[in-house]
C-alpha positions, 0 to 999 in steps of 0.5 A: 447501423445497427453494428457501428459504432457512433464517435468512432470508424472501425478502426477506433471501436478495435482500439478502445477495445484492446486498450480496455482488454489491456487494463483489463488484464492489468488488473488481477483480484486477489481477492473478490474485493481488492483489486491490484495494479501490476504494471502501475505502480502497486503492490500491497500493505503490509501490517508492520510494527513502528521500530523508533520513533516516526515524525512527521513532514512538515507539510505534506508537500515537504520531503518525507520523513522516513522510517523503519518498521519490523512485518507482522504477520498472523498465525494461524493456529491462534490469529495473533499478530506477530512479529517476523524477522523481516524489515523495511524502510518506509515513507510518511508524507502525512503532516499529522502521522506520527508514531512510537517505537512499538506502535502498530501502522500498515504501510503500501508500496506505491511507486517502488515507495513503501508509504506509511498510511494508518498507525495505531493510537498507542504502542503495544508495551511486548512490541518496544524495542525490535 
């Protein structure tokens, strides 16, 4: 009785353990505070600068708007963010999210599509006109 799992037979318990192991395998911790799902569409977030203007869709359930961004990378020697030559096209599904050229933002890869989820309040003059 002590080795029985209530509500499962042994076969069900083994299936449950197998599923739990598979989920644990799919999730890898790159750093202690952030989990990454390898096979469920997640791909991390990226710091970017908005190129041009970013408009919002009419509503969040409407067709997302599109934008372009330059990827930023932190300079290890001085800690400053620097613009790279890499560019990313992304979508904006947030009806309240807009930005002007040169605005710092964060985008995230979800289900194979880059999605903007945060923008700064104003543009940075040095990053305008990319």
